[in-house]
CHARMM-style PDB file with segment names, atoms N, HN, CA, C and O in Angstrom:
ATOM      1  N   MET     1     223.709  74.614  84.262  1.00  0.00      PROA
ATOM      2  CA  MET     1     224.873  75.469  84.279  1.00  0.00      PROA
ATOM      3  C   MET     1     225.622  75.308  82.964  1.00  0.00      PROA
ATOM      4  O   MET     1     225.745  74.205  82.431  1.00  0.00      PROA
ATOM      5  N   MET     2     226.119  76.427  82.453  1.00  0.00      PROA
ATOM      6  HN  MET     2     226.019  77.323  82.885  1.00  0.00      PROA
ATOM      7  CA  MET     2     226.770  76.407  81.157  1.00  0.00      PROA
ATOM      8  C   MET     2     228.194  75.866  81.271  1.00  0.00      PROA
ATOM      9  O   MET     2     228.887  76.104  82.260  1.00  0.00      PROA
ATOM     10  N   ASN     3     228.605  75.152  80.266  1.00  0.00      PROA
ATOM     11  HN  ASN     3     228.042  74.958  79.463  1.00  0.00      PROA
ATOM     12  CA  ASN     3     229.932  74.571  80.227  1.00  0.00      PROA
ATOM     13  C   ASN     3     230.975  75.674  80.015  1.00  0.00      PROA
ATOM     14  O   ASN     3     230.774  76.556  79.181  1.00  0.00      PROA
ATOM     15  N   ILE     4     232.062  75.635  80.744  1.00  0.00      PROA
ATOM     16  HN  ILE     4     232.225  74.918  81.422  1.00  0.00      PROA
ATOM     17  CA  ILE     4     233.083  76.684  80.658  1.00  0.00      PROA
ATOM     18  C   ILE     4     233.761  76.672  79.298  1.00  0.00      PROA
ATOM     19  O   ILE     4     234.019  77.736  78.735  1.00  0.00      PROA
ATOM     20  N   SER     5     234.053  75.506  78.760  1.00  0.00      PROA
ATOM     21  HN  SER     5     233.843  74.642  79.218  1.00  0.00      PROA
ATOM     22  CA  SER     5     234.717  75.449  77.458  1.00  0.00      PROA
ATOM     23  C   SER     5     233.806  76.002  76.359  1.00  0.00      PROA
ATOM     24  O   SER     5     234.288  76.644  75.427  1.00  0.00      PROA
ATOM     25  N   ALA     6     232.504  75.761  76.458  1.00  0.00      PROA
ATOM     26  HN  ALA     6     232.113  75.239  77.215  1.00  0.00      PROA
ATOM     27  CA  ALA     6     231.561  76.317  75.479  1.00  0.00      PROA
ATOM     28  C   ALA     6     231.522  77.835  75.586  1.00  0.00      PROA
ATOM     29  O   ALA     6     231.423  78.528  74.573  1.00  0.00      PROA
ATOM     30  N   SER     7     231.598  78.346  76.787  1.00  0.00      PROA
ATOM     31  HN  SER     7     231.678  77.784  77.610  1.00  0.00      PROA
ATOM     32  CA  SER     7     231.601  79.802  76.978  1.00  0.00      PROA
ATOM     33  C   SER     7     232.848  80.422  76.367  1.00  0.00      PROA
ATOM     34  O   SER     7     232.774  81.466  75.719  1.00  0.00      PROA
ATOM     35  N   ILE     8     233.980  79.787  76.572  1.00  0.00      PROA
ATOM     36  HN  ILE     8     234.040  78.940  77.099  1.00  0.00      PROA
ATOM     37  CA  ILE     8     235.230  80.307  76.011  1.00  0.00      PROA
ATOM     38  C   ILE     8     235.190  80.242  74.486  1.00  0.00      PROA
ATOM     39  O   ILE     8     235.655  81.165  73.817  1.00  0.00      PROA
ATOM     40  N   ARG     9     234.643  79.166  73.933  1.00  0.00      PROA
ATOM     41  HN  ARG     9     234.265  78.417  74.477  1.00  0.00      PROA
ATOM     42  CA  ARG     9     234.518  79.027  72.483  1.00  0.00      PROA
ATOM     43  C   ARG     9     233.629  80.129  71.913  1.00  0.00      PROA
ATOM     44  O   ARG     9     233.953  80.718  70.881  1.00  0.00      PROA
ATOM     45  N   GLU    10     232.519  80.408  72.573  1.00  0.00      PROA
ATOM     46  HN  GLU    10     232.255  79.931  73.411  1.00  0.00      PROA
ATOM     47  CA  GLU    10     231.628  81.484  72.124  1.00  0.00      PROA
ATOM     48  C   GLU    10     232.320  82.840  72.201  1.00  0.00      PROA
ATOM     49  O   GLU    10     232.141  83.679  71.319  1.00  0.00      PROA
ATOM     50  N   LEU    11     233.099  83.057  73.235  1.00  0.00      PROA
ATOM     51  HN  LEU    11     233.245  82.375  73.952  1.00  0.00      PROA
ATOM     52  CA  LEU    11     233.837  84.313  73.360  1.00  0.00      PROA
ATOM     53  C   LEU    11     234.844  84.460  72.230  1.00  0.00      PROA
ATOM     54  O   LEU    11     234.963  85.540  71.652  1.00  0.00      PROA
ATOM     55  N   ILE    12     235.557  83.415  71.911  1.00  0.00      PROA
ATOM     56  HN  ILE    12     235.460  82.537  72.381  1.00  0.00      PROA
ATOM     57  CA  ILE    12     236.539  83.457  70.822  1.00  0.00      PROA
ATOM     58  C   ILE    12     235.852  83.711  69.490  1.00  0.00      PROA
ATOM     59  O   ILE    12     236.350  84.495  68.682  1.00  0.00      PROA
ATOM     60  N   ASN    13     234.719  83.064  69.246  1.00  0.00      PROA
ATOM     61  HN  ASN    13     234.314  82.427  69.902  1.00  0.00      PROA
ATOM     62  CA  ASN    13     233.983  83.292  68.000  1.00  0.00      PROA
ATOM     63  C   ASN    13     233.492  84.732  67.901  1.00  0.00      PROA
ATOM     64  O   ASN    13     233.535  85.330  66.826  1.00  0.00      PROA
ATOM     65  N   THR    14     233.035  85.278  68.993  1.00  0.00      PROA
ATOM     66  HN  THR    14     233.000  84.792  69.867  1.00  0.00      PROA
ATOM     67  CA  THR    14     232.590  86.671  68.993  1.00  0.00      PROA
ATOM     68  C   THR    14     233.742  87.604  68.660  1.00  0.00      PROA
ATOM     69  O   THR    14     233.575  88.540  67.879  1.00  0.00      PROA
ATOM     70  N   LEU    15     234.898  87.361  69.239  1.00  0.00      PROA
ATOM     71  HN  LEU    15     235.033  86.600  69.874  1.00  0.00      PROA
ATOM     72  CA  LEU    15     236.057  88.202  68.961  1.00  0.00      PROA
ATOM     73  C   LEU    15     236.545  88.049  67.525  1.00  0.00      PROA
ATOM     74  O   LEU    15     237.067  89.006  66.952  1.00  0.00      PROA
ATOM     75  N   LYS    16     236.388  86.867  66.933  1.00  0.00      PROA
ATOM     76  HN  LYS    16     235.965  86.090  67.398  1.00  0.00      PROA
ATOM     77  CA  LYS    16     236.792  86.656  65.536  1.00  0.00      PROA
ATOM     78  C   LYS    16     235.955  87.502  64.583  1.00  0.00      PROA
ATOM     79  O   LYS    16     236.475  88.065  63.620  1.00  0.00      PROA
ATOM     80  N   TYR    17     234.652  87.587  64.860  1.00  0.00      PROA
ATOM     81  HN  TYR    17     234.230  87.129  65.643  1.00  0.00      PROA
ATOM     82  CA  TYR    17     233.751  88.274  63.942  1.00  0.00      PROA
ATOM     83  C   TYR    17     233.615  89.776  64.228  1.00  0.00      PROA
ATOM     84  O   TYR    17     233.017  90.503  63.435  1.00  0.00      PROA
ATOM     85  N   SER    18     234.148  90.229  65.322  1.00  0.00      PROA
ATOM     86  HN  SER    18     234.634  89.638  65.967  1.00  0.00      PROA
ATOM     87  CA  SER    18     234.051  91.656  65.632  1.00  0.00      PROA
ATOM     88  C   SER    18     235.111  92.420  64.852  1.00  0.00      PROA
ATOM     89  O   SER    18     236.152  91.873  64.487  1.00  0.00      PROA
ATOM     90  N   LYS    19     234.825  93.697  64.604  1.00  0.00      PROA
ATOM     91  HN  LYS    19     233.980  94.141  64.901  1.00  0.00      PROA
ATOM     92  CA  LYS    19     235.792  94.533  63.901  1.00  0.00      PROA
ATOM     93  C   LYS    19     236.025  95.810  64.694  1.00  0.00      PROA
ATOM     94  O   LYS    19     235.168  96.254  65.458  1.00  0.00      PROA
ATOM     95  N   LYS    20     237.171  96.373  64.501  1.00  0.00      PROA
ATOM     96  HN  LYS    20     237.868  96.012  63.881  1.00  0.00      PROA
ATOM     97  CA  LYS    20     237.514  97.613  65.184  1.00  0.00      PROA
ATOM     98  C   LYS    20     236.852  98.767  64.449  1.00  0.00      PROA
ATOM     99  O   LYS    20     236.935  98.852  63.224  1.00  0.00      PROA
ATOM    100  N   SER    21     236.203  99.644  65.176  1.00  0.00      PROA
ATOM    101  HN  SER    21     236.136  99.575  66.172  1.00  0.00      PROA
ATOM    102  CA  SER    21     235.532 100.770  64.533  1.00  0.00      PROA
ATOM    103  C   SER    21     236.554 101.840  64.147  1.00  0.00      PROA
ATOM    104  O   SER    21     237.592 101.995  64.790  1.00  0.00      PROA
ATOM    105  N   ASP    22     236.230 102.574  63.076  1.00  0.00      PROA
ATOM    106  HN  ASP    22     235.386 102.448  62.554  1.00  0.00      PROA
ATOM    107  CA  ASP    22     237.130 103.655  62.661  1.00  0.00      PROA
ATOM    108  C   ASP    22     236.878 104.889  63.513  1.00  0.00      PROA
ATOM    109  O   ASP    22     236.004 104.889  64.380  1.00  0.00      PROA
ATOM    110  N   SER    23     237.644 105.930  63.263  1.00  0.00      PROA
ATOM    111  HN  SER    23     238.354 105.930  62.559  1.00  0.00      PROA
ATOM    112  CA  SER    23     237.589 107.105  64.144  1.00  0.00      PROA
ATOM    113  C   SER    23     236.250 107.840  64.055  1.00  0.00      PROA
ATOM    114  O   SER    23     235.773 108.358  65.065  1.00  0.00      PROA
ATOM    115  N   THR    24     235.636 107.896  62.879  1.00  0.00      PROA
ATOM    116  HN  THR    24     236.024 107.475  62.059  1.00  0.00      PROA
ATOM    117  CA  THR    24     234.344 108.599  62.775  1.00  0.00      PROA
ATOM    118  C   THR    24     233.252 107.836  63.509  1.00  0.00      PROA
ATOM    119  O   THR    24     232.410 108.437  64.177  1.00  0.00      PROA
ATOM    120  N   GLU    25     233.264 106.510  63.385  1.00  0.00      PROA
ATOM    121  HN  GLU    25     233.948 106.022  62.842  1.00  0.00      PROA
ATOM    122  CA  GLU    25     232.280 105.706  64.094  1.00  0.00      PROA
ATOM    123  C   GLU    25     232.495 105.794  65.608  1.00  0.00      PROA
ATOM    124  O   GLU    25     231.532 105.854  66.373  1.00  0.00      PROA
ATOM    125  N   TYR    26     233.750 105.800  66.029  1.00  0.00      PROA
ATOM    126  HN  TYR    26     234.532 105.751  65.407  1.00  0.00      PROA
ATOM    127  CA  TYR    26     234.077 105.934  67.448  1.00  0.00      PROA
ATOM    128  C   TYR    26     233.600 107.278  67.991  1.00  0.00      PROA
ATOM    129  O   TYR    26     233.039 107.343  69.085  1.00  0.00      PROA
ATOM    130  N   MET    27     233.819 108.348  67.234  1.00  0.00      PROA
ATOM    131  HN  MET    27     234.275 108.296  66.345  1.00  0.00      PROA
ATOM    132  CA  MET    27     233.385 109.674  67.687  1.00  0.00      PROA
ATOM    133  C   MET    27     231.866 109.753  67.776  1.00  0.00      PROA
ATOM    134  O   MET    27     231.329 110.404  68.673  1.00  0.00      PROA
ATOM    135  N   LEU    28     231.172 109.095  66.853  1.00  0.00      PROA
ATOM    136  HN  LEU    28     231.608 108.567  66.124  1.00  0.00      PROA
ATOM    137  CA  LEU    28     229.714 109.068  66.909  1.00  0.00      PROA
ATOM    138  C   LEU    28     229.238 108.370  68.181  1.00  0.00      PROA
ATOM    139  O   LEU    28     228.355 108.877  68.873  1.00  0.00      PROA
ATOM    140  N   TYR    29     229.818 107.208  68.492  1.00  0.00      PROA
ATOM    141  HN  TYR    29     230.536 106.796  67.930  1.00  0.00      PROA
ATOM    142  CA  TYR    29     229.461 106.497  69.725  1.00  0.00      PROA
ATOM    143  C   TYR    29     229.792 107.331  70.956  1.00  0.00      PROA
ATOM    144  O   TYR    29     229.020 107.365  71.914  1.00  0.00      PROA
ATOM    145  N   LEU    30     230.939 108.001  70.930  1.00  0.00      PROA
ATOM    146  HN  LEU    30     231.567 107.973  70.152  1.00  0.00      PROA
ATOM    147  CA  LEU    30     231.333 108.837  72.064  1.00  0.00      PROA
ATOM    148  C   LEU    30     230.343 109.972  72.280  1.00  0.00      PROA
ATOM    149  O   LEU    30     229.963 110.258  73.416  1.00  0.00      PROA
ATOM    150  N   LYS    31     229.924 110.622  71.199  1.00  0.00      PROA
ATOM    151  HN  LYS    31     230.233 110.390  70.276  1.00  0.00      PROA
ATOM    152  CA  LYS    31     228.950 111.712  71.313  1.00  0.00      PROA
ATOM    153  C   LYS    31     227.618 111.210  71.860  1.00  0.00      PROA
ATOM    154  O   LYS    31     226.997 111.868  72.694  1.00  0.00      PROA
ATOM    155  N   LEU    32     227.178 110.038  71.387  1.00  0.00      PROA
ATOM    156  HN  LEU    32     227.682 109.503  70.710  1.00  0.00      PROA
ATOM    157  CA  LEU    32     225.913 109.492  71.874  1.00  0.00      PROA
ATOM    158  C   LEU    32     225.977 109.135  73.353  1.00  0.00      PROA
ATOM    159  O   LEU    32     225.031 109.381  74.101  1.00  0.00      PROA
ATOM    160  N   VAL    33     227.087 108.558  73.764  1.00  0.00      PROA
ATOM    161  HN  VAL    33     227.855 108.358  73.156  1.00  0.00      PROA
ATOM    162  CA  VAL    33     227.238 108.207  75.182  1.00  0.00      PROA
ATOM    163  C   VAL    33     227.285 109.456  76.041  1.00  0.00      PROA
ATOM    164  O   VAL    33     226.647 109.507  77.093  1.00  0.00      PROA
ATOM    165  N   LEU    34     228.032 110.467  75.609  1.00  0.00      PROA
ATOM    166  HN  LEU    34     228.550 110.426  74.754  1.00  0.00      PROA
ATOM    167  CA  LEU    34     228.105 111.716  76.386  1.00  0.00      PROA
ATOM    168  C   LEU    34     226.754 112.418  76.433  1.00  0.00      PROA
ATOM    169  O   LEU    34     226.392 112.987  77.463  1.00  0.00      PROA
ATOM    170  N   LEU    35     226.005 112.387  75.339  1.00  0.00      PROA
ATOM    171  HN  LEU    35     226.299 111.925  74.502  1.00  0.00      PROA
ATOM    172  CA  LEU    35     224.667 112.971  75.335  1.00  0.00      PROA
ATOM    173  C   LEU    35     223.769 112.249  76.336  1.00  0.00      PROA
ATOM    174  O   LEU    35     223.010 112.887  77.066  1.00  0.00      PROA
ATOM    175  N   GLY    36     223.855 110.928  76.371  1.00  0.00      PROA
ATOM    176  HN  GLY    36     224.471 110.410  75.778  1.00  0.00      PROA
ATOM    177  CA  GLY    36     223.067 110.157  77.333  1.00  0.00      PROA
ATOM    178  C   GLY    36     223.441 110.484  78.766  1.00  0.00      PROA
ATOM    179  O   GLY    36     222.567 110.601  79.625  1.00  0.00      PROA
ATOM    180  N   VAL    37     224.737 110.634  79.035  1.00  0.00      PROA
ATOM    181  HN  VAL    37     225.447 110.539  78.337  1.00  0.00      PROA
ATOM    182  CA  VAL    37     225.190 110.972  80.392  1.00  0.00      PROA
ATOM    183  C   VAL    37     224.683 112.353  80.790  1.00  0.00      PROA
ATOM    184  O   VAL    37     224.246 112.551  81.923  1.00  0.00      PROA
ATOM    185  N   VAL    38     224.738 113.304  79.868  1.00  0.00      PROA
ATOM    186  HN  VAL    38     225.093 113.143  78.947  1.00  0.00      PROA
ATOM    187  CA  VAL    38     224.281 114.662  80.171  1.00  0.00      PROA
ATOM    188  C   VAL    38     222.771 114.681  80.415  1.00  0.00      PROA
ATOM    189  O   VAL    38     222.302 115.340  81.343  1.00  0.00      PROA
ATOM    190  N   VAL    39     222.012 113.966  79.594  1.00  0.00      PROA
ATOM    191  HN  VAL    39     222.392 113.430  78.840  1.00  0.00      PROA
ATOM    192  CA  VAL    39     220.547 113.957  79.753  1.00  0.00      PROA
ATOM    193  C   VAL    39     220.159 113.300  81.074  1.00  0.00      PROA
ATOM    194  O   VAL    39     219.347 113.846  81.821  1.00  0.00      PROA
ATOM    195  N   VAL    40     220.731 112.134  81.367  1.00  0.00      PROA
ATOM    196  HN  VAL    40     221.391 111.690  80.760  1.00  0.00      PROA
ATOM    197  CA  VAL    40     220.387 111.442  82.614  1.00  0.00      PROA
ATOM    198  C   VAL    40     220.870 112.246  83.820  1.00  0.00      PROA
ATOM    199  O   VAL    40     220.155 112.343  84.817  1.00  0.00      PROA
ATOM    200  N   GLY    41     222.067 112.821  83.745  1.00  0.00      PROA
ATOM    201  HN  GLY    41     222.647 112.742  82.934  1.00  0.00      PROA
ATOM    202  CA  GLY    41     222.570 113.644  84.840  1.00  0.00      PROA
ATOM    203  C   GLY    41     221.735 114.893  85.058  1.00  0.00      PROA
ATOM    204  O   GLY    41     221.465 115.272  86.197  1.00  0.00      PROA
ATOM    205  N   GLY    42     221.324 115.534  83.974  1.00  0.00      PROA
ATOM    206  HN  GLY    42     221.543 115.226  83.048  1.00  0.00      PROA
ATOM    207  CA  GLY    42     220.469 116.717  84.095  1.00  0.00      PROA
ATOM    208  C   GLY    42     219.125 116.395  84.692  1.00  0.00      PROA
ATOM    209  O   GLY    42     218.599 117.153  85.507  1.00  0.00      PROA
ATOM    210  N   LEU    43     218.566 115.273  84.291  1.00  0.00      PROA
ATOM    211  HN  LEU    43     218.993 114.657  83.629  1.00  0.00      PROA
ATOM    212  CA  LEU    43     217.283 114.849  84.853  1.00  0.00      PROA
ATOM    213  C   LEU    43     217.409 114.537  86.343  1.00  0.00      PROA
ATOM    214  O   LEU    43     216.547 114.913  87.137  1.00  0.00      PROA
ATOM    215  N   ALA    44     218.477 113.855  86.715  1.00  0.00      PROA
ATOM    216  HN  ALA    44     219.177 113.549  86.071  1.00  0.00      PROA
ATOM    217  CA  ALA    44     218.699 113.551  88.135  1.00  0.00      PROA
ATOM    218  C   ALA    44     218.911 114.833  88.940  1.00  0.00      PROA
ATOM    219  O   ALA    44     218.415 114.956  90.060  1.00  0.00      PROA
ATOM    220  N   PHE    45     219.647 115.783  88.368  1.00  0.00      PROA
ATOM    221  HN  PHE    45     220.050 115.683  87.458  1.00  0.00      PROA
ATOM    222  CA  PHE    45     219.879 117.054  89.055  1.00  0.00      PROA
ATOM    223  C   PHE    45     218.562 117.805  89.249  1.00  0.00      PROA
ATOM    224  O   PHE    45     218.313 118.346  90.327  1.00  0.00      PROA
ATOM    225  N   ALA    46     217.723 117.843  88.223  1.00  0.00      PROA
ATOM    226  HN  ALA    46     217.925 117.403  87.348  1.00  0.00      PROA
ATOM    227  CA  ALA    46     216.435 118.534  88.326  1.00  0.00      PROA
ATOM    228  C   ALA    46     215.547 117.875  89.381  1.00  0.00      PROA
ATOM    229  O   ALA    46     214.892 118.567  90.160  1.00  0.00      PROA
ATOM    230  N   ILE    47     215.522 116.552  89.408  1.00  0.00      PROA
ATOM    231  HN  ILE    47     216.054 115.990  88.775  1.00  0.00      PROA
ATOM    232  CA  ILE    47     214.724 115.844  90.416  1.00  0.00      PROA
ATOM    233  C   ILE    47     215.258 116.142  91.808  1.00  0.00      PROA
ATOM    234  O   ILE    47     214.477 116.334  92.740  1.00  0.00      PROA
ATOM    235  N   HSD    48     216.566 116.184  91.963  1.00  0.00      PROA
ATOM    236  HN  HSD    48     217.201 116.028  91.206  1.00  0.00      PROA
ATOM    237  CA  HSD    48     217.166 116.487  93.265  1.00  0.00      PROA
ATOM    238  C   HSD    48     216.811 117.905  93.727  1.00  0.00      PROA
ATOM    239  O   HSD    48     216.487 118.112  94.897  1.00  0.00      PROA
ATOM    240  N   ILE    49     216.871 118.867  92.826  1.00  0.00      PROA
ATOM    241  HN  ILE    49     217.134 118.699  91.876  1.00  0.00      PROA
ATOM    242  CA  ILE    49     216.524 120.254  93.185  1.00  0.00      PROA
ATOM    243  C   ILE    49     215.061 120.344  93.610  1.00  0.00      PROA
ATOM    244  O   ILE    49     214.748 120.970  94.623  1.00  0.00      PROA
ATOM    245  N   VAL    50     214.168 119.728  92.847  1.00  0.00      PROA
ATOM    246  HN  VAL    50     214.422 119.219  92.024  1.00  0.00      PROA
ATOM    247  CA  VAL    50     212.737 119.776  93.195  1.00  0.00      PROA
ATOM    248  C   VAL    50     212.491 119.087  94.532  1.00  0.00      PROA
ATOM    249  O   VAL    50     211.735 119.598  95.358  1.00  0.00      PROA
ATOM    250  N   ALA    51     213.114 117.942  94.757  1.00  0.00      PROA
ATOM    251  HN  ALA    51     213.729 117.527  94.086  1.00  0.00      PROA
ATOM    252  CA  ALA    51     212.930 117.231  96.025  1.00  0.00      PROA
ATOM    253  C   ALA    51     213.471 118.048  97.195  1.00  0.00      PROA
ATOM    254  O   ALA    51     212.867 118.065  98.268  1.00  0.00      PROA
ATOM    255  N   THR    52     214.593 118.720  97.004  1.00  0.00      PROA
ATOM    256  HN  THR    52     215.084 118.707  96.132  1.00  0.00      PROA
ATOM    257  CA  THR    52     215.150 119.562  98.058  1.00  0.00      PROA
ATOM    258  C   THR    52     214.230 120.737  98.371  1.00  0.00      PROA
ATOM    259  O   THR    52     214.017 121.071  99.537  1.00  0.00      PROA
ATOM    260  N   MET    53     213.689 121.360  97.337  1.00  0.00      PROA
ATOM    261  HN  MET    53     213.862 121.089  96.390  1.00  0.00      PROA
ATOM    262  CA  MET    53     212.779 122.491  97.553  1.00  0.00      PROA
ATOM    263  C   MET    53     211.511 122.033  98.277  1.00  0.00      PROA
ATOM    264  O   MET    53     211.022 122.719  99.175  1.00  0.00      PROA
ATOM    265  N   ILE    54     210.986 120.883  97.888  1.00  0.00      PROA
ATOM    266  HN  ILE    54     211.383 120.325  97.159  1.00  0.00      PROA
ATOM    267  CA  ILE    54     209.779 120.373  98.541  1.00  0.00      PROA
ATOM    268  C   ILE    54     210.059 120.018 100.002  1.00  0.00      PROA
ATOM    269  O   ILE    54     209.259 120.335 100.883  1.00  0.00      PROA
ATOM    270  N   SER    55     211.194 119.361 100.259  1.00  0.00      PROA
ATOM    271  HN  SER    55     211.844 119.104  99.543  1.00  0.00      PROA
ATOM    272  CA  SER    55     211.494 118.985 101.645  1.00  0.00      PROA
ATOM    273  C   SER    55     211.763 120.214 102.504  1.00  0.00      PROA
ATOM    274  O   SER    55     211.404 120.225 103.682  1.00  0.00      PROA
ATOM    275  N   ASN    56     212.381 121.241 101.951  1.00  0.00      PROA
ATOM    276  HN  ASN    56     212.673 121.232 100.995  1.00  0.00      PROA
ATOM    277  CA  ASN    56     212.604 122.469 102.720  1.00  0.00      PROA
ATOM    278  C   ASN    56     211.298 123.207 102.978  1.00  0.00      PROA
ATOM    279  O   ASN    56     211.143 123.853 104.014  1.00  0.00      PROA
ATOM    280  N   PHE    57     210.369 123.115 102.054  1.00  0.00      PROA
ATOM    281  HN  PHE    57     210.494 122.590 101.212  1.00  0.00      PROA
ATOM    282  CA  PHE    57     209.087 123.781 102.239  1.00  0.00      PROA
ATOM    283  C   PHE    57     208.227 123.031 103.254  1.00  0.00      PROA
ATOM    284  O   PHE    57     207.560 123.650 104.082  1.00  0.00      PROA
ATOM    285  N   LEU    58     208.242 121.713 103.191  1.00  0.00      PROA
ATOM    286  HN  LEU    58     208.784 121.210 102.518  1.00  0.00      PROA
ATOM    287  CA  LEU    58     207.374 120.930 104.066  1.00  0.00      PROA
ATOM    288  C   LEU    58     207.956 120.700 105.450  1.00  0.00      PROA
ATOM    289  O   LEU    58     207.200 120.518 106.405  1.00  0.00      PROA
ATOM    290  N   ALA    59     209.275 120.703 105.589  1.00  0.00      PROA
ATOM    291  HN  ALA    59     209.889 120.851 104.813  1.00  0.00      PROA
ATOM    292  CA  ALA    59     209.899 120.409 106.877  1.00  0.00      PROA
ATOM    293  C   ALA    59     210.998 121.430 107.169  1.00  0.00      PROA
ATOM    294  O   ALA    59     212.173 121.156 106.926  1.00  0.00      PROA
ATOM    295  N   PRO    60     210.629 122.609 107.690  1.00  0.00      PROA
ATOM    296  CA  PRO    60     211.665 123.591 108.038  1.00  0.00      PROA
ATOM    297  C   PRO    60     212.612 123.027 109.087  1.00  0.00      PROA
ATOM    298  O   PRO    60     212.242 122.147 109.864  1.00  0.00      PROA
ATOM    299  N   LYS    61     213.819 123.536 109.101  1.00  0.00      PROA
ATOM    300  HN  LYS    61     214.120 124.251 108.470  1.00  0.00      PROA
ATOM    301  CA  LYS    61     214.875 122.953 109.918  1.00  0.00      PROA
ATOM    302  C   LYS    61     214.798 123.335 111.402  1.00  0.00      PROA
ATOM    303  O   LYS    61     215.329 122.606 112.240  1.00  0.00      PROA
ATOM    304  N   SER    62     214.168 124.432 111.743  1.00  0.00      PROA
ATOM    305  HN  SER    62     213.737 125.024 111.062  1.00  0.00      PROA
ATOM    306  CA  SER    62     214.181 124.840 113.146  1.00  0.00      PROA
ATOM    307  C   SER    62     212.761 125.078 113.656  1.00  0.00      PROA
ATOM    308  O   SER    62     211.835 125.325 112.883  1.00  0.00      PROA
ATOM    309  N   THR    63     212.618 124.999 114.957  1.00  0.00      PROA
ATOM    310  HN  THR    63     213.370 124.799 115.585  1.00  0.00      PROA
ATOM    311  CA  THR    63     211.305 125.247 115.553  1.00  0.00      PROA
ATOM    312  C   THR    63     210.943 126.727 115.501  1.00  0.00      PROA
ATOM    313  O   THR    63     209.762 127.074 115.493  1.00  0.00      PROA
ATOM    314  N   ALA    64     211.951 127.607 115.467  1.00  0.00      PROA
ATOM    315  HN  ALA    64     212.910 127.326 115.474  1.00  0.00      PROA
ATOM    316  CA  ALA    64     211.663 129.032 115.350  1.00  0.00      PROA
ATOM    317  C   ALA    64     210.993 129.340 114.020  1.00  0.00      PROA
ATOM    318  O   ALA    64     210.102 130.186 113.950  1.00  0.00      PROA
ATOM    319  N   ALA    65     211.417 128.663 112.977  1.00  0.00      PROA
ATOM    320  HN  ALA    65     212.141 127.975 113.034  1.00  0.00      PROA
ATOM    321  CA  ALA    65     210.796 128.872 111.679  1.00  0.00      PROA
ATOM    322  C   ALA    65     209.350 128.368 111.696  1.00  0.00      PROA
ATOM    323  O   ALA    65     208.471 128.982 111.091  1.00  0.00      PROA
ATOM    324  N   ILE    66     209.107 127.268 112.377  1.00  0.00      PROA
ATOM    325  HN  ILE    66     209.821 126.769 112.869  1.00  0.00      PROA
ATOM    326  CA  ILE    66     207.743 126.738 112.466  1.00  0.00      PROA
ATOM    327  C   ILE    66     206.867 127.706 113.256  1.00  0.00      PROA
ATOM    328  O   ILE    66     205.735 127.983 112.858  1.00  0.00      PROA
ATOM    329  N   LEU    67     207.380 128.220 114.369  1.00  0.00      PROA
ATOM    330  HN  LEU    67     208.299 127.995 114.692  1.00  0.00      PROA
ATOM    331  CA  LEU    67     206.589 129.163 115.156  1.00  0.00      PROA
ATOM    332  C   LEU    67     206.341 130.456 114.406  1.00  0.00      PROA
ATOM    333  O   LEU    67     205.273 131.053 114.543  1.00  0.00      PROA
ATOM    334  N   THR    68     207.305 130.898 113.618  1.00  0.00      PROA
ATOM    335  HN  THR    68     208.173 130.413 113.507  1.00  0.00      PROA
ATOM    336  CA  THR    68     207.118 132.118 112.835  1.00  0.00      PROA
ATOM    337  C   THR    68     206.049 131.900 111.775  1.00  0.00      PROA
ATOM    338  O   THR    68     205.211 132.772 111.547  1.00  0.00      PROA
ATOM    339  N   VAL    69     206.074 130.758 111.136  1.00  0.00      PROA
ATOM    340  HN  VAL    69     206.755 130.050 111.321  1.00  0.00      PROA
ATOM    341  CA  VAL    69     205.082 130.463 110.104  1.00  0.00      PROA
ATOM    342  C   VAL    69     203.689 130.391 110.740  1.00  0.00      PROA
ATOM    343  O   VAL    69     202.712 130.852 110.148  1.00  0.00      PROA
ATOM    344  N   LEU    70     203.597 129.821 111.929  1.00  0.00      PROA
ATOM    345  HN  LEU    70     204.390 129.446 112.410  1.00  0.00      PROA
ATOM    346  CA  LEU    70     202.292 129.700 112.585  1.00  0.00      PROA
ATOM    347  C   LEU    70     201.844 131.006 113.239  1.00  0.00      PROA
ATOM    348  O   LEU    70     200.693 131.124 113.660  1.00  0.00      PROA
ATOM    349  N   GLY    71     202.731 131.972 113.325  1.00  0.00      PROA
ATOM    350  HN  GLY    71     203.666 131.876 112.982  1.00  0.00      PROA
ATOM    351  CA  GLY    71     202.380 133.257 113.925  1.00  0.00      PROA
ATOM    352  C   GLY    71     202.395 133.246 115.429  1.00  0.00      PROA
ATOM    353  O   GLY    71     201.730 134.084 116.038  1.00  0.00      PROA
ATOM    354  N   LEU    72     203.111 132.351 116.059  1.00  0.00      PROA
ATOM    355  HN  LEU    72     203.651 131.671 115.564  1.00  0.00      PROA
ATOM    356  CA  LEU    72     203.125 132.243 117.505  1.00  0.00      PROA
ATOM    357  C   LEU    72     204.235 133.063 118.157  1.00  0.00      PROA
ATOM    358  O   LEU    72     204.270 133.205 119.379  1.00  0.00      PROA
ATOM    359  N   VAL    73     205.137 133.600 117.342  1.00  0.00      PROA
ATOM    360  HN  VAL    73     205.108 133.484 116.349  1.00  0.00      PROA
ATOM    361  CA  VAL    73     206.242 134.401 117.904  1.00  0.00      PROA
ATOM    362  C   VAL    73     205.774 135.841 117.984  1.00  0.00      PROA
ATOM    363  O   VAL    73     205.262 136.391 117.009  1.00  0.00      PROA
ATOM    364  N   VAL    74     205.950 136.445 119.137  1.00  0.00      PROA
ATOM    365  HN  VAL    74     206.366 135.998 119.929  1.00  0.00      PROA
ATOM    366  CA  VAL    74     205.508 137.830 119.336  1.00  0.00      PROA
ATOM    367  C   VAL    74     206.626 138.791 119.023  1.00  0.00      PROA
ATOM    368  OT1 VAL    74     206.446 140.004 119.133  1.00  0.00      PROA
TER     369      VAL     74
END
C-alpha cells in the first residue's frame, strides 16, 4: 500500500510543474473532446437504431402480427 504522505508529495510536485493552458490551447482541447463525444454518441445511436430494427423484425409485439405474417388470419 502506498504511503499517504508520498502520495501528497507527488500531487504537490505535479501541480508545481503543471501550467495553465492559454485560450487557443483550451479551445483545441474543447473541440477534440466535443468531436469525441459526437462520434461516440453517433455510433451508439446508430447501434441502437439497428438493434431496435432487428428486434422489431425478429420479435413482433403482438400475436396478430405473427398470425398475419404466417398467413393464418382469414
